[in-house]
C-alpha angles and dihedrals in degrees: 000000000000119000118277091250094061120098092230092057093047090049092049092049089049090050091059092046093050091049092048091241130137113256115247117265105251117220101170133017117204142124095204108117094207091054092047090053092046094052095043099047111105095002138099093232122127126220140191122233134153115273088242091063095057091078093053118109093243090063096047111130095025121115123230138214136183130215112237111251093004115127125156117185113195122203116231124192148142126245120196138166119267116257096023113141114241113240126205089250091053092048091048090051092051091049092049092047091049093050093049092047092050091047089061097035116019091194091063 
C-alpha cells in the first residue's frame, strides 16, 4: 500500500469508509515496484498499484482486480524555472511522459 500521506492511500481509505467496509489490514507500505513484486510473489496478499503499472514486466503473471466505483485520477506535470533552456533530454522526457499519459487516458 502507499504511505498514509499519499493522496491515493487517503482516497482508498475514504472509499472503504463510504462503503461501510473495514479498511484492509496493511502489512507493508511502499511504492517501489521491485519490493511490491518481492513481497507478493508466492503469497495471497493484495496490493494497490496504478493501472498503468500492470502492463510493466515486473507485474507480469500477477492478476488484477478493480474496486467498483473507485477511480483515482492523479495529476502529472512538470515544473521548471522560468528562462531555463530546453535540452534534448528534457524535450524527450516530456514527449515520453505525454505518450505514457495518453496511453492510459486518451483525453489527457
